[in-house]
C-alpha positions as CSV (number, residue, x, y, z in Angstrom):
1,M,0.3,0.1,-0.1
2,A,1.4,3.0,-1.2
3,E,1.9,5.9,1.8
4,R,0.2,8.5,1.6
5,Q,0.5,12.1,0.8
6,S,0.8,14.3,3.9
7,S,-2.0,16.7,4.5
8,I,0.3,19.6,5.7
9,G,2.5,19.6,2.4
10,K,4.9,22.1,2.0
11,A,4.4,23.8,5.7
12,Y,5.7,20.7,6.6
13,V,9.3,22.0,7.1
14,P,12.3,20.1,9.1
15,G,14.6,21.6,10.5
16,D,15.1,24.5,14.1
17,H,12.6,26.9,14.0
18,G,11.9,29.7,16.3
19,N,13.8,31.3,19.4
20,A,16.0,28.3,20.1
21,A,18.7,30.4,21.4
22,A,18.0,28.7,25.2
23,G,17.6,25.5,24.1
24,I,14.6,23.2,21.7
25,G,11.2,24.0,23.9
26,V,9.0,20.9,21.3
27,T,9.7,18.9,18.7
28,L,7.0,18.8,16.2
29,R,5.9,15.6,13.7
30,E,3.4,13.8,11.5
31,R,3.3,10.5,12.5
32,K,2.2,8.1,9.9
33,G,1.2,4.7,9.1
34,L,-1.0,4.9,11.4
35,S,-4.5,3.0,11.6
36,I,-7.1,5.0,13.4
37,I,-10.5,3.2,14.0
38,Q,-13.8,5.2,16.6
39,V,-15.5,2.6,18.8
40,T,-18.4,3.5,19.6
41,A,-20.2,1.4,22.3
42,W,-24.1,0.9,23.0
43,S,-24.6,2.5,25.9
44,D,-25.4,-0.4,27.8
45,M,-22.2,-2.7,26.2
46,V,-19.2,-0.1,27.7
47,S,-17.7,-2.9,29.6
48,S,-18.2,-6.0,26.7
49,M,-16.9,-3.3,24.6
50,L,-13.8,-2.1,26.9
51,T,-12.9,-6.1,26.6
52,A,-13.3,-6.7,22.8
53,I,-11.2,-3.5,22.6
54,G,-8.4,-5.2,24.6
55,S,-8.6,-8.8,23.0
56,A,-8.3,-7.5,19.7
57,T,-5.4,-5.2,20.9
58,G,-3.7,-6.4,23.8
59,L,-4.3,-2.9,25.4
60,A,-6.3,-3.5,29.3
61,L,-8.7,-1.0,29.7
62,Q,-11.0,0.1,32.5
63,N,-14.3,1.5,32.8
64,K,-13.3,5.3,33.6
65,P,-13.8,9.1,31.8
66,G,-11.0,10.1,29.7
67,L,-9.6,6.3,29.7
68,G,-6.5,5.5,28.1
69,R,-3.6,2.8,27.7
70,V,-0.3,4.2,25.1
71,A,2.2,1.0,24.7
72,G,4.4,1.3,21.5
73,E,2.6,2.3,18.4
74,K,-0.9,1.0,19.7
75,S,-3.3,3.6,21.8
76,V,-6.9,3.2,22.8
77,F,-8.4,6.8,24.7
78,G,-11.5,7.4,25.4
79,F,-13.1,10.6,24.9
80,A,-16.9,10.9,25.4
81,P,-19.2,8.5,26.9
82,G,-18.7,5.3,25.2
83,R,-16.8,6.6,22.3
84,Y,-12.8,5.3,22.1
85,F,-10.2,5.8,19.1
86,V,-7.8,2.6,18.5
87,V,-4.7,3.4,17.0
88,S,-2.3,1.5,15.6
89,A,0.7,1.3,13.1
90,T,-0.8,-2.0,12.1
91,P,-3.0,-1.9,9.1
92,E,-4.8,-5.2,9.5
93,L,-6.2,-3.7,13.1
94,E,-9.7,-2.8,11.9
95,T,-9.9,-6.7,10.9
96,R,-8.7,-7.4,14.2
97,L,-11.6,-5.3,16.2
98,R,-14.1,-6.8,13.1
99,S,-13.4,-9.8,14.8
100,A,-13.6,-9.5,18.5
101,I,-16.9,-6.6,18.0
102,S,-20.1,-7.8,16.9
103,P,-22.5,-5.4,16.4
104,E,-24.6,-6.2,19.2
105,L,-21.7,-4.2,21.1
106,G,-21.6,-1.0,19.2
107,T,-20.0,0.4,15.5
108,M,-16.7,1.2,14.4
109,I,-15.7,3.5,11.2
110,D,-12.2,3.7,10.3
111,L,-10.9,7.7,10.4
112,T,-7.4,7.0,9.1
113,H,-8.2,9.0,6.4
114,G,-10.2,11.5,7.6
115,R,-7.3,13.0,10.5
116,T,-3.3,14.0,10.4
117,V,-1.9,13.2,14.3
118,I,0.2,15.4,14.8
119,R,2.6,14.5,18.2
120,V,4.3,17.0,20.2
121,S,6.5,16.3,22.5
122,G,9.7,18.1,24.8
123,P,9.6,19.6,27.9
124,R,7.4,22.4,27.5
125,S,5.0,20.7,25.5
126,E,2.2,21.5,28.3
127,W,2.8,25.4,28.0
128,I,2.6,25.5,24.4
129,L,-1.3,23.3,24.1
130,S,-2.3,25.3,27.3
131,K,-1.5,28.4,24.9
132,L,-3.9,26.7,22.1
133,F,-6.9,24.6,24.7
134,A,-9.1,25.2,27.2
135,I,-7.7,22.4,29.1
136,D,-5.6,21.7,31.3
137,F,-2.3,19.1,30.4
138,S,-1.0,19.2,33.5
139,E,-0.3,15.5,34.4
140,H,-2.5,15.2,37.2
141,A,-5.7,16.5,35.1
142,F,-4.3,14.8,32.2
143,P,-2.7,11.5,33.2
144,V,-0.4,9.6,30.1
145,G,-2.5,7.2,28.1
146,Y,-5.6,9.8,28.7
147,G,-7.6,12.0,25.9
148,R,-9.5,14.4,25.8
149,A,-12.0,15.9,22.3
150,T,-11.6,20.3,22.3
151,L,-11.7,22.9,20.3
152,H,-9.2,25.5,18.8
153,H,-11.1,28.1,17.3
154,D,-13.1,26.1,15.4
155,I,-10.4,23.1,14.9
156,H,-11.6,20.1,16.4
157,A,-9.0,18.4,18.1
158,N,-8.6,14.7,19.9
159,I,-5.6,14.2,22.6
160,Q,-4.0,11.7,24.3
161,R,-1.1,12.2,26.7
162,I,1.5,9.4,25.6
163,D,3.6,9.9,28.4
164,D,5.2,12.7,30.9
165,E,5.9,14.9,27.6
166,T,4.5,13.6,24.8
167,F,0.4,14.6,23.2
168,D,-0.5,13.1,19.7
169,L,-3.4,15.6,18.5
170,Y,-5.8,14.2,16.0
171,V,-7.1,16.6,14.1
172,F,-9.9,16.5,10.2
173,R,-7.2,16.4,7.8
174,T,-8.7,19.9,5.5
175,F,-7.8,21.4,8.8
176,A,-3.8,19.8,9.6
177,R,-2.4,22.2,7.5
178,S,-3.5,25.6,8.9
179,F,-3.6,23.9,12.6
180,W,-0.1,23.1,11.8
181,L,1.1,26.5,11.3
182,T,-1.4,27.8,14.3
183,L,0.8,24.9,16.4
184,G,4.4,26.7,15.2
185,H,3.5,29.8,15.8
186,A,2.7,28.8,19.7
187,A,5.9,26.9,19.6
188,E,8.0,30.2,18.5
189,E,8.9,31.5,22.1
190,V,10.0,29.0,22.8
191,G,12.0,27.2,20.3
192,Y,11.0,23.6,17.9
193,R,12.3,21.4,15.8
194,V,10.2,19.5,13.6
195,E,11.2,16.0,12.7
Protein backbone atom coordinates (compact mmCIF):
# COMPACT_ATOMS: atom_id res chain seq x y z
CA MET A 1 0.00 0.00 0.00
CA ALA A 2 1.42 3.39 -1.00
CA GLU A 3 1.92 5.97 1.74
CA ARG A 4 -0.67 8.72 1.59
CA GLN A 5 0.39 12.27 0.89
CA SER A 6 0.76 14.50 3.93
CA SER A 7 -2.06 17.00 4.41
CA ILE A 8 0.46 19.43 5.92
CA GLY A 9 2.26 19.67 2.58
CA LYS A 10 4.93 22.34 2.08
CA ALA A 11 4.27 23.78 5.55
CA TYR A 12 6.19 20.78 6.96
CA VAL A 13 9.73 22.21 7.10
CA PRO A 14 12.23 20.04 9.03
CA GLY A 15 14.79 21.74 11.23
CA ASP A 16 14.94 24.17 14.14
CA HIS A 17 12.64 27.19 14.25
CA GLY A 18 11.80 30.11 16.50
CA ASN A 19 13.74 31.23 19.57
CA ALA A 20 16.04 28.25 20.09
CA ALA A 21 18.72 30.27 21.93
CA ALA A 22 17.91 28.57 25.24
CA GLY A 23 17.39 25.17 23.59
CA ILE A 24 14.49 23.43 21.93
CA GLY A 25 11.25 23.57 23.94
CA VAL A 26 9.18 21.20 21.80
CA THR A 27 9.53 18.84 18.89
CA LEU A 28 6.76 18.54 16.29
CA ARG A 29 6.26 15.70 13.87
CA GLU A 30 3.54 14.12 11.83
CA ARG A 31 2.88 10.49 12.70
CA LYS A 32 2.36 8.42 9.57
CA GLY A 33 1.36 4.86 8.76
CA LEU A 34 -1.29 4.63 11.47
CA SER A 35 -4.68 2.95 11.46
CA ILE A 36 -7.26 5.02 13.37
CA ILE A 37 -10.57 3.41 14.25
CA GLN A 38 -13.38 5.08 16.19
CA VAL A 39 -15.39 2.63 18.26
CA THR A 40 -18.73 3.53 19.86
CA ALA A 41 -20.37 1.23 22.40
CA TRP A 42 -24.11 0.98 22.91
CA SER A 43 -24.91 2.54 26.32
CA ASP A 44 -25.38 -0.80 28.10
CA MET A 45 -22.39 -2.47 26.43
CA VAL A 46 -19.45 -0.29 27.46
CA SER A 47 -17.75 -2.89 29.68
CA SER A 48 -18.16 -5.61 27.04
CA MET A 49 -16.82 -3.24 24.36
CA LEU A 50 -13.73 -2.47 26.45
CA THR A 51 -13.12 -6.18 26.87
CA ALA A 52 -13.42 -6.68 23.10
CA ILE A 53 -11.01 -3.80 22.37
CA GLY A 54 -8.57 -5.29 24.87
CA SER A 55 -8.88 -8.68 23.19
CA ALA A 56 -8.10 -7.19 19.76
CA THR A 57 -5.26 -4.90 20.87
CA GLY A 58 -3.77 -6.47 24.00
CA LEU A 59 -4.46 -3.21 25.88
CA ALA A 60 -6.49 -3.82 29.06
CA LEU A 61 -8.89 -0.95 29.80
CA GLN A 62 -10.91 0.21 32.79
CA ASN A 63 -14.31 1.84 32.41
CA LYS A 64 -13.70 5.41 33.60
CA PRO A 65 -13.86 8.85 31.95
CA GLY A 66 -10.93 9.74 29.69
CA LEU A 67 -9.49 6.25 30.01
CA GLY A 68 -6.57 5.31 27.87
CA ARG A 69 -3.56 3.08 27.40
CA VAL A 70 -0.40 3.36 25.35
CA ALA A 71 2.00 0.54 24.45
CA GLY A 72 4.56 1.37 21.80
CA GLU A 73 2.76 2.24 18.57
CA LYS A 74 -0.63 1.05 19.89
CA SER A 75 -3.01 3.19 21.89
CA VAL A 76 -6.64 3.46 22.94
CA PHE A 77 -8.37 6.40 24.56
CA GLY A 78 -11.87 7.51 25.42
CA PHE A 79 -12.99 10.97 24.36
CA ALA A 80 -16.72 10.88 25.12
CA PRO A 81 -19.05 8.48 26.96
CA GLY A 82 -18.77 5.11 25.20
CA ARG A 83 -16.55 6.50 22.40
CA TYR A 84 -12.94 5.49 21.82
CA PHE A 85 -10.11 5.98 19.38
CA VAL A 86 -8.15 2.79 18.76
CA VAL A 87 -4.81 3.43 17.04
CA SER A 88 -2.07 1.15 15.75
CA ALA A 89 0.78 1.18 13.25
CA THR A 90 -0.56 -2.06 11.77
CA PRO A 91 -2.92 -2.07 8.76
CA GLU A 92 -4.88 -5.08 10.06
CA LEU A 93 -6.25 -3.16 13.07
CA GLU A 94 -9.74 -2.81 11.59
CA THR A 95 -9.89 -6.52 10.73
CA ARG A 96 -8.82 -7.48 14.25
CA LEU A 97 -11.40 -5.17 15.80
CA ARG A 98 -14.18 -6.41 13.51
CA SER A 99 -13.44 -10.00 14.54
CA ALA A 100 -13.68 -9.04 18.25
CA ILE A 101 -16.57 -6.55 18.15
CA SER A 102 -20.03 -7.83 17.30
CA PRO A 103 -22.82 -5.46 16.14
CA GLU A 104 -24.54 -6.10 19.50
CA LEU A 105 -21.70 -4.21 21.24
CA GLY A 106 -21.71 -1.07 19.11
CA THR A 107 -20.28 0.43 15.93
CA MET A 108 -16.91 1.23 14.44
CA ILE A 109 -15.65 3.44 11.65
CA ASP A 110 -12.23 3.75 10.02
CA LEU A 111 -10.99 7.35 10.32
CA THR A 112 -7.48 6.65 8.99
CA HIS A 113 -7.89 8.79 5.87
CA GLY A 114 -9.80 11.55 7.64
CA ARG A 115 -7.31 12.48 10.37
CA THR A 116 -3.77 13.79 10.63
CA VAL A 117 -1.83 12.94 13.78
CA ILE A 118 0.65 15.51 15.10
CA ARG A 119 3.01 14.55 17.92
CA VAL A 120 4.06 17.36 20.26
CA SER A 121 6.86 16.43 22.65
CA GLY A 122 9.39 18.12 24.86
CA PRO A 123 9.71 19.95 28.17
CA ARG A 124 7.45 22.83 27.08
CA SER A 125 4.71 20.75 25.44
CA GLU A 126 2.14 21.40 28.20
CA TRP A 127 2.86 25.14 28.01
CA ILE A 128 2.44 25.29 24.23
CA LEU A 129 -0.78 23.25 24.19
CA SER A 130 -2.23 25.33 27.05
CA LYS A 131 -1.88 28.38 24.81
CA LEU A 132 -4.18 26.75 22.24
CA PHE A 133 -6.71 24.72 24.23
CA ALA A 134 -8.76 25.64 27.32
CA ILE A 135 -7.96 22.46 29.25
CA ASP A 136 -5.55 21.57 32.06
CA PHE A 137 -2.56 19.71 30.58
CA SER A 138 -0.85 19.03 33.91
CA GLU A 139 -0.28 15.34 34.58
CA HIS A 140 -2.60 15.21 37.61
CA ALA A 141 -5.52 16.47 35.47
CA PHE A 142 -4.47 14.74 32.23
CA PRO A 143 -2.69 11.45 33.11
CA VAL A 144 -0.56 9.39 30.73
CA GLY A 145 -2.76 7.42 28.31
CA TYR A 146 -5.87 9.53 28.83
CA GLY A 147 -7.62 11.41 26.04
CA ARG A 148 -9.69 14.55 25.58
CA ALA A 149 -11.87 16.00 22.83
CA THR A 150 -11.65 19.76 22.51
CA LEU A 151 -11.57 22.72 20.12
CA HIS A 152 -9.11 25.37 19.04
CA HIS A 153 -11.50 27.96 17.66
CA ASP A 154 -13.39 25.91 15.04
CA ILE A 155 -10.75 23.18 14.71
CA HIS A 156 -11.79 20.01 16.55
CA ALA A 157 -8.99 17.94 18.08
CA ASN A 158 -8.74 14.67 19.95
CA ILE A 159 -5.68 14.67 22.21
CA GLN A 160 -3.97 11.78 23.98
CA ARG A 161 -1.14 12.09 26.49
CA ILE A 162 1.55 9.56 25.49
CA ASP A 163 4.07 10.15 28.30
CA ASP A 164 5.24 12.92 30.67
CA GLU A 165 6.19 15.27 27.82
CA THR A 166 4.39 13.90 24.76
CA PHE A 167 0.92 14.39 23.29
CA ASP A 168 -0.68 13.14 20.07
CA LEU A 169 -3.20 15.50 18.45
CA TYR A 170 -5.76 14.11 15.98
CA VAL A 171 -7.15 16.80 13.68
CA PHE A 172 -9.27 16.63 10.53
CA ARG A 173 -7.02 16.42 7.47
CA THR A 174 -8.71 19.46 5.94
CA PHE A 175 -7.55 21.61 8.89
CA ALA A 176 -4.14 20.00 9.40
CA ARG A 177 -2.03 22.55 7.50
CA SER A 178 -3.70 25.52 9.18
CA PHE A 179 -3.39 23.92 12.61
CA TRP A 180 0.26 22.97 11.97
CA LEU A 181 1.07 26.62 11.22
CA THR A 182 -0.80 27.76 14.36
CA LEU A 183 1.12 25.22 16.44
CA GLY A 184 4.40 26.51 15.01
CA HIS A 185 3.49 30.11 15.86
CA ALA A 186 2.61 29.07 19.40
CA ALA A 187 5.96 27.25 19.77
CA GLU A 188 8.19 30.02 18.36
CA GLU A 189 8.86 31.62 21.76
CA VAL A 190 10.37 28.41 23.21
CA GLY A 191 12.04 27.17 20.04
CA TYR A 192 10.80 24.10 18.22
CA ARG A 193 12.20 21.34 16.06
CA VAL A 194 10.35 19.72 13.17
CA GLU A 195 11.40 16.11 12.60
